[in-house]
TIMARPA-945804 format. One record per residue (C-alpha): y, x negated, z; residue in one letter. Coordinates in steps of 0.2 Angstrom, whole numbers, plus 2048, in hexadecimal, padded with zeros to 3 digits. Layout:
<nodes>
YXZA/...
</nodes>
This chain:
<nodes>
A1DA84DCBM/A0CA8BDC5S/A02A9BDCAH/9F7A9BDD9P/9E4A97DDBA/9DBAA6DDBP/9D4AA0DEES/9E5A9EDF5R/9F0AAEDFEP/A03AAFDF7V/A11AB1E02G/A21AB9DFBV/A31AB2E02V/A41AB8DFDV/A52AB0DFDD/A4CAA1E04G/A5DA99E08Y/A61A91E1AS/A54A95E29I/A48A9CE19G/A46A8BE15K/A38A89E22F/A2CA96E1EL/A24A8EE0EP/A1CA7FE17A/A17A8CE26A/A10A98E19L/A07A88E0FR/A01A81E20R/9F8A92E21L/9EFA8EE0EG/9FAA9BE07A/A03A96DF5D/A18A9EDF4V/A22AA7DE8V/A34AA8DEBH/A3CAB9DE8L/A51AB6DE1Q/A5AAC5DE6S/A68AC4DDAT/A6BABBDCCP/A72AACDCFE/A6FAA2DDFF/A7EAA7DEDL/A8BA99DEBA/A91A9AE00S/A81A92E06V/A75A83DFFP/A68A8ADF2P/A57A8BDF7P/A4BA7BDF0D/A3FA84DE6L/A33A76DE6G/A26A7EDF3P/A24A8CDE9Y/A18A91DDAI/A27A9DDD4A/A36AA1DD4N/A38AB8DCFV/A49ABADCCV/A4FACEDD2H/A60ACCDC7G/A61ADDDBET/A5CAEADCBG/A4BAEFDC3D/A40AEFDD2W/A32AF6DC9D/A34AE4DBCR/A35AD8DCCT/A27AE3DD6V/A1DAE1DC6K/A21ACEDC5E/A1CACADD6L/A0EAD5DD7A/A05ACBDCCA/A02ABEDD8Y/9F9ACADE3A/A05AC4DF5P/9FFAC8E05V/A11AC7E0AG/A24ACAE09V/A2EAC2E16L/A43AC0E13P/A49AADE16G/A5AAB5E1DQ/A67AC4E1DE/A67AC6E0DT/A54AC7E0AG/A52AD6E16V/A55AE4E0AP/A4AADEDFCP/A3CADAE06A/A3BAEBE0ED/A3BAF0DFDA/A2DAE6DF5V/A23AE5E03A/A21AFAE03E/A20AFBDF0R/A11AEEDF2L/A0BAF5DFFG/A08AE6E0BL/A10AE8E1CP/A25AE7E21G/A31AF1E25N/A37B04E1DP/A40B03E13A/A49B13E13A/A53B0BE23T/A55AFAE1DS/A68AFFE1FA/A67AFEE31V/A5FAEBE33R/A6DAE6E29R/A80AEFE2BD/A83AEEE3BK/A8BAFDE3FH/A7EB08E3AR/A73AFBE46M/A7BB02E55I/A7CB10E51E/A6AB13E4ES/A66B0BE60L/A72B19E67R/A69B25E5EA/A58B21E66A/A63B1FE79G/A62B0CE79L/A71B05E81R/A7DAFDE77C/A91AFCE72A/A9EB07E6CR/AA3B04E5BQ/AAFB09E4DL/AAEB06E3AK/ABEB07E31S/AC9AFDE23A/AD8B01E2BD/ADEAF8E3AA/AEAB02E43A/ADBB10E45E/AD0B03E4DI/ADEAFEE58V/AE1B10E5CD/ACFB11E5FW/AD0B03E6EA/ADFB08E77E/AD7B19E79R/AC5B17E78D/ABBB05E7AA/ACAAFDE83G/ACEAEAE82Y/AC7AE0E7CP/ABFAE5E6DV/AB3AD9E62V/AB8ADCE4EV/AAAAD7E42K/AA6AD8E30P/A9AAE4E2DL/A8CADBE26S/A8CAC8E2BS/A85ABAE33A/A89AACE3FS/A97AB3E47T/A9FAB4E35D/AB2ABCE39G/AADAC1E49V/ABCAC1E56S/ABEAC8E65I/AD1AD1E69C/ADBAD5E79R/AE9ADBE6DS/AF0AE7E62A/AF6ADAE57E/AE5ACEE5AE/ADCADEE53I/AE7ADEE45R/AE5ACCE40T/AD4ACDE42A/AD1ADEE36A/ADEAD4E2AA/AD3AC5E29A/AC2ACEE26V/AC8ADAE1BL/AC7AD7E07G/ABFAC5E0BA/AACAC3E09Y/A9FAC2E15D/A93AB1E13I/A88ABCE09F/A95ABDDFCE/A99ACEDFFR/AAAAD6E01R/AAEADEE12N/AB6AF0E0DA/AB6AF5E20E/AB7AECE33V/AABAEFE41L/AB3AF2E4FA/AAAAF1E61Q/AAAAF3E75S/AA9AE2E7BF/A9AAE0E82L/A9DAD5E95R/A90ACAE9CG/A84AB8E95P/A7BABAE85E/A6BAB6E7EY/A5FAB4E71I/A4FABCE71V/A45AB5E60D/A36AC1E5DV/A25AC2E4FV/A1DAD3E4DR/A0EAD3E43G/A05AE3E39P/9F7AE5E47G/A06AE9E53G/A05AD9E5CG/A15AD0E62R/A19AC0E67H/A29ABBE6FV/A2FAA9E69C/A3BAA6E74G/A4BAABE7FV/A5BAA2E81W/A6AAA2E87R/A79AA0E7DY/A88A94E85E/A99A9AE7FK/AACA91E7ET/AB9A9EE7CE/AC9A98E70T/AD4AA3E6BG/ACFAB5E65T/ABCAABE63K/AAFAA9E6ER/AA6A99E66I/A93A92E68Y/A90A83E73D/A7EA81E76K/A71A8DE77D/A62A8AE88I/A50A91E87L/A4CA9AE96L/A3BA9BE9FD/A30AA8E9AP/A31AADEABD/A45AAEEAFS/A4AABEEB6P/A51AC5EA7E/A46AC1E97V/A39AD0E9CP/A4BADBE9DV/A50AD5E8DL/A3FAD5E85V/A3DAE6E8AD/A4CAEAE82Y/A49AE2E72V/A3BAEAE6FD/A42AFBE71R/A4DAF3E66V/A44AEFE57L/A39B00E59D/A4BB09E56A/A50AFFE48L/A3FAFFE3FG/A3AAECE40I/A27AEFE43R/A21AE2E39F/A28ACBE37G/A34AC1E41A/A46AC9E4BA/A51ABEE52H/A5DAC7E5EA/A6BAC7E67E/A6EACFE77V/A7CACFE86V/A76AD3E97L/A85ADDE9DT/A86AE5EB1P/A7DAF6EABE/A6EAECEA1G/A6CAE4E8FP/A76AEAE7EA/A73AE2E6DL/A82ADAE65V/A76AD9E55E/A63AD5E4FV/A5EACCE40G/A4BAD1E38A/A49ABFE33R/A49AAEE3CL/A53AA5E4BN/A60A9CE3EG/A60A8EE4BD/A4DA8DE4BM/A46A7EE46V/A33A7CE47P/A2EA6AE4AA/A3DA6AE5AV/A35A7CE60H/A22A74E60D/A2AA66E69T/A30A75E79C/A26A83E76M/A15A89E72D/A19A8CE5FG/A26A92E53N/A2DAA1E4CQ/A2BA9DE3AA/A18A98E3BD/A16AA6E47L/A1EAB2E37L/A12AAAE2AA/A01AACE37L/A09ABEE35A/A0AAC0E25C/9FAAB3E1EV/9ECAB9E2CR/9F2AC5E32P/9E2ACAE3DE/9E6AB7E44E/9F4ABFE4BF/9EFACEE52Q/9E1AC6E5BR/9ECAB6E64R/9FBAC2E66Y/9F3AD4E6BA/9FDADDE74G/A0EAD6E79R/A0DAC3E7CT/A1DAB6E83M/A1EAA4E7EY/A19A97E88R/A27A8AE8DK/A23A7AE8EH/A32A6FE90R/A45A73E93E/A50A73E81A/A62A75E7CL/A69A78E6BV/A79A71E69V/A86A76E5FH/A95A6BE5AG/AA7A70E5CQ/AB8A69E54T/AC9A6AE53T/ACBA60E43R/ACEA63E32E/ACDA5CE22G/AC1A56E15I/AB2A4BE1BV/AB1A39E12E/AA3A34E1AE/A97A37E28I/A95A27E34D/A85A22E35E/A86A19E43D/A8CA28E4FV/A7EA32E48L/A72A25E4FA/A7AA25E5DR/A79A38E5FI/A67A36E5BA/A63A28E66A/A65A33E75L/A57A36E7ER/A57A49E80T/A5BA49E6BV/A4DA4EE62R/A59A51E4FL/A6CA51E4DA/A70A5BE3DV/A82A58E36P/A85A67E2DR/A94A60E22L/A92A54E14R/A9DA49E0CP/AABA52DFFG/AA8A62E0DD/AB8A68E17R/AB8A68E29M/AC3A74E31R/AC5A79E45P/AB5A83E4BT/AB6A94E4DT/AA4A9AE49D/A95A94E48L/A98A92E36L/AA6A84E38S/A9AA79E46S/A99A6AE3FP/A8BA63E49L/A7AA6AE4ER/A6EA60E5CV/A60A66E61F/A5BA5EE72L/A49A5FE7BV/A44A57E8CG/A3BA57E9FE/A4BA5BEA7H/A5AA66EA7P/A68A5AEACE/A61A4EE9FD/A67A59E93L/A76A5DE98L/A7CA4DE9AA/A76A49E87D/A80A59E83H/A90A50E8CR/A8AA3FE83R/A8AA48E72I/A9CA50E74Q/AA4A40E77G/A9DA3BE67L/A9EA4BE5BQ/AAEA47E54D/AABA34E50G/A9EA3AE44L/AAAA41E35F/AB4A37E2FR/AC4A3FE26L/ACDA3DE17A/AE0A38E1AE/AE9A45E12P/AF2A40E02A/B02A37E03G/AFEA33E16A/B04A20E1BK/AF7A15E21R/
</nodes>
């Protein structure tokens, strides 16, 4: 790590975990140096630490003293501050505001992280949204479900991601079980759940809308995808994401709604990843993150569309005039090929002893597969899939014809359980 060359712009990435790992390369491709801002005294233990190799410095905000942190960052004369994952959203807002850089208002950061406040902000703006209640009392949630919302209801943490702790409850007993699992537990960002969020169930297909907004008012939609899920008990498990044609009839309806959602939540700069259900009455938000899509892989997205969200965000940060010139007004992605993201599922449980490289090679060799990513390593515990966190495999497919992708999806389903060899329980007979 070193100080930047005087002629090179500097971008700051806050908490460059998970999807944030793609931002340093995107910024550096535009000739920028990159500083990492670590928002906690120690790296989060619940996710792999960021690779600090691409950064020229790691600034640790560990004392709560924003004046000291901002002063240290100001020495690098940054041109922009970007969140790497959800935990980076409020710090990015705070730092950008103090440095006078493009960003979103720090005073309303909570509405972009707290799912209850998020939906109430939409309600106040007159946008369609779920009914909801937050409570630490399962009995109160049961009473609300039976008197007001009706079954099913969705029970989840106030602030997490990757469908962590999300349950669809069809009875009082299921509500009590789901609430007990959330209350007192810690979310994936190591925050204790003191309350539970309950929401009315939104009926209809669910979609992803990914956006980048630039400081000059330009907005580009980076992709619209449709989720397909399977149901197991109280869980709706991700099966695959399907890239839509931008001229599909539902796309303008979803995009117009998301534009109004972003306005209501104060997301006027940066990336946004929105999940929306198209109910019979119209679109309604599940939630939106003021950060990149967690399933976005730049090299894959570049093969099926005319760009990717990480590169567009870097452009808005480092070269805002160019972003505004290219994406003035409200522009839409162009789709070049069909694409699927496949989320592996398993009913198995145990300690991973080995990844079968032959099986992985067979999956990777399928005609439409562009990338296959095992999400467990030897020594990790595999558990039955209930959410994105427990999905053991992610595969990215790109091709010319939908039927080819669906055929490879079926082949992956037949191969995936053989990918992981689990250790036999102690004392098991051979």
